[in-house]
C-alpha positions as CSV (number, residue, x, y, z in Angstrom):
1,X,75.9,113.7,132.5
2,X,78.2,110.7,132.7
3,X,76.9,109.3,129.4
4,X,77.6,112.7,127.8
5,X,81.2,112.5,128.8
6,X,81.4,108.9,127.5
7,X,80.1,110.1,124.1
8,X,82.5,113.0,124.1
9,X,85.3,110.6,124.8
10,X,84.2,108.2,122.0
11,X,84.1,111.2,119.6
12,X,87.6,112.2,120.7
13,X,88.9,108.7,120.4
14,X,87.3,108.4,116.9
15,X,89.0,111.6,115.8
16,X,92.4,110.7,117.3
17,X,92.3,107.2,116.0
18,X,91.3,108.3,112.5
19,X,87.9,106.6,112.7
20,X,85.4,109.0,111.3
21,X,82.5,106.5,111.7
22,X,83.0,106.3,115.5
23,X,83.4,110.1,115.7
24,X,80.3,110.8,113.6
25,X,78.2,108.3,115.4
26,X,79.1,109.7,118.8
27,X,78.6,113.2,117.5
28,X,75.1,112.4,116.2
29,X,74.2,110.8,119.5
30,X,75.5,113.8,121.4
31,X,73.5,116.2,119.1
32,X,70.3,114.2,119.7
33,X,71.0,114.1,123.5
34,X,71.8,117.8,123.8
35,X,68.9,119.1,121.6
36,X,66.2,117.2,123.5
37,X,65.4,114.9,120.5
38,X,65.5,111.8,122.6
39,X,62.5,110.4,120.8
40,X,65.0,109.6,118.0
41,X,66.8,107.2,120.3
42,X,63.9,104.7,120.1
43,X,63.8,105.0,116.3
44,X,67.5,104.4,116.0
45,X,67.3,101.4,118.4
46,X,64.4,99.9,116.4
47,X,65.6,100.7,112.8
48,X,69.3,101.5,113.0
49,X,70.6,98.0,112.2
50,X,68.2,97.6,109.3
51,X,69.1,101.0,107.9
52,X,72.8,100.2,108.2
53,X,72.3,96.8,106.5
54,X,70.4,98.6,103.7
55,X,73.3,100.9,103.0
56,X,75.7,98.0,103.2
57,X,73.7,96.1,100.6
58,X,73.4,99.2,98.4
59,X,77.2,99.6,98.4
60,X,77.7,96.0,97.5
61,X,75.1,96.1,94.7
62,X,76.2,99.3,93.0
63,X,78.2,97.4,90.4
64,X,75.0,95.7,89.4
65,X,73.3,99.0,89.0
66,X,76.1,100.4,86.9
67,X,76.3,97.2,84.9
68,X,80.0,96.8,85.7
69,X,79.5,93.1,86.4
70,X,78.9,90.3,83.9
71,X,75.8,88.2,85.0
72,X,77.7,85.0,83.9
73,X,80.5,85.9,86.4
74,X,77.9,86.3,89.2
75,X,76.4,82.9,88.3
76,X,79.9,81.4,88.3
77,X,80.6,82.8,91.8
78,X,77.3,81.5,93.2
79,X,78.0,78.0,92.0
80,X,81.2,77.7,94.0
81,X,81.3,76.4,97.6
82,X,82.0,79.8,99.1
83,X,79.3,81.4,96.9
84,X,76.8,78.7,98.0
85,X,77.7,79.2,101.7
86,X,77.3,83.0,101.3
87,X,73.8,82.5,99.9
88,X,73.0,80.0,102.6
89,X,74.4,82.3,105.3
90,X,72.4,85.3,103.9
91,X,69.2,83.3,103.8
92,X,69.8,82.1,107.4
93,X,70.5,85.6,108.6
94,X,67.4,86.9,106.9
95,X,65.3,84.2,108.5
96,X,66.7,84.8,111.9
97,X,66.1,88.6,111.5
98,X,62.4,88.2,111.0
């Protein structure tokens, strides 16, 4: 019962602080907990980060899908030091993730 109160408090804090992500996350976990769908907790623990990263990458890549970005501009960014470090960091993060 204590964790239910913590989730309720987090949902309330999210609403009061104007953070819908926190409020929705706490609400979803409360829903799962109160409807006896605890089997979903294991799935969220295993796959939640990957699903979140997938949506983050989709958001970042939307301009490519819409063709709002010039490929030459992308190449220009990747050949700068920050661009190279971003690629290196992404490759390292991917390697450490698997």
